[in-house]
Each structure stands twice: as structure tokens, then as C-alpha cells.
C-alpha positions as CSV (number, residue, x, y, z in Angstrom):
1,M,-25.1,1.2,12.3
2,T,-22.6,3.3,13.7
3,V,-20.4,5.6,11.4
4,T,-17.5,3.1,12.7
5,E,-19.3,-0.2,11.6
6,I,-20.6,1.5,8.4
7,A,-17.2,2.7,7.3
8,K,-15.3,-0.5,8.1
9,T,-18.5,-2.3,6.2
10,K,-18.0,-0.5,3.5
11,A,-14.1,-0.6,3.1
12,I,-14.0,-4.4,3.1
13,S,-16.9,-4.5,0.6
14,L,-15.2,-2.4,-1.9
15,F,-11.8,-4.0,-1.2
16,Y,-13.6,-7.8,-2.0
17,T,-15.5,-6.6,-4.8
18,F,-12.2,-5.0,-6.6
19,Y,-10.1,-8.0,-5.7
20,H,-12.7,-10.8,-7.3
21,H,-13.5,-8.9,-9.9
22,P,-10.6,-7.1,-12.0
23,E,-12.7,-5.9,-14.8
24,Y,-14.1,-2.9,-12.1
25,R,-10.3,-1.7,-11.9
26,G,-9.4,0.7,-14.5
27,P,-6.1,1.5,-16.2
28,K,-5.4,4.1,-13.6
29,F,-6.2,1.8,-10.6
30,T,-3.7,0.8,-8.1
31,W,-3.7,-1.1,-4.9
32,E,-1.4,1.5,-3.2
33,G,-4.2,4.1,-4.2
34,F,-6.9,2.0,-2.9
35,P,-7.0,3.2,0.5
36,E,-7.7,6.9,-0.6
37,M,-10.5,5.7,-3.2
38,A,-12.1,4.2,-0.3
39,R,-12.0,7.2,1.9
40,N,-13.4,9.3,-0.9
41,H,-16.1,6.3,-1.7
42,V,-17.3,6.3,2.0
43,E,-17.0,10.0,2.7
44,A,-19.3,11.0,-0.6
45,E,-21.9,7.9,0.4
46,I,-22.1,7.7,4.1
47,F,-25.5,9.8,4.2
48,I,-27.3,6.5,2.2
49,H,-26.7,4.4,5.2
50,L,-27.2,7.1,7.9
51,E,-30.3,8.0,6.4
52,R,-29.8,11.6,7.3
53,S,-27.0,14.3,6.7
54,P,-23.7,13.3,8.2
55,T,-21.9,16.1,10.4
56,K,-18.6,17.4,9.1
57,E,-16.7,15.5,12.0
58,E,-19.1,12.1,11.1
59,K,-18.1,12.4,7.4
60,S,-14.1,13.1,8.2
61,L,-14.4,10.2,11.0
62,A,-15.8,7.6,8.5
63,G,-13.3,8.7,5.7
64,Q,-10.4,8.0,8.2
65,I,-11.9,4.7,9.2
66,A,-12.5,3.6,5.9
67,F,-8.9,4.8,4.9
68,K,-7.2,2.9,7.7
69,E,-9.4,-0.5,7.0
70,A,-8.8,-0.6,3.3
71,Q,-4.8,0.0,3.9
72,R,-5.0,-2.7,6.6
73,L,-6.4,-5.2,3.9
74,V,-4.2,-4.1,1.5
75,T,-1.1,-4.6,3.7
76,E,-2.3,-7.9,4.7
77,T,-3.4,-9.2,1.8
78,K,-1.1,-8.3,-0.8
79,P,-3.1,-8.5,-3.6
């Protein structure tokens, strides 16, 4: 999988996990803050899916893509 595919897949997976399991949302959780949370999560875990250490550029790209995908999901779905 490419960095783009991984980032989009992770953002979608996180969105639907939080959408369908409200018990995962803590007291500070907001849908407005979800895209940033998705960015941080993907940047932190991209190495698992690449099976190697990502470059700084790959990590940054993955975070940007995850943020945009999460933002799109929140905007279009309006949870």
C-alpha cells in the first residue's frame, strides 16, 4: 500500500470506529477536533503499515492526507 492509501484508509477506519462506538469518545472529544486527532494518529502509526521507518516527508504527507480525509468525512456526514 502507498502512504496515500494507508492514510485515507486509517482516517476512514478511525471515523467509523468513533462514529459507531460513542463509548470511545472521551469528555474532551469533539468532531471539530477529529481531523487533527486523525492526523496525529496516522503520523504516529504509519510505520506499522509501511513495515519500516517512514521518512519525515512520508510522515508529514500521511498526516496531511489523513487530516483532509477526516475533515471531508466530518463535513459530509455531519455526525
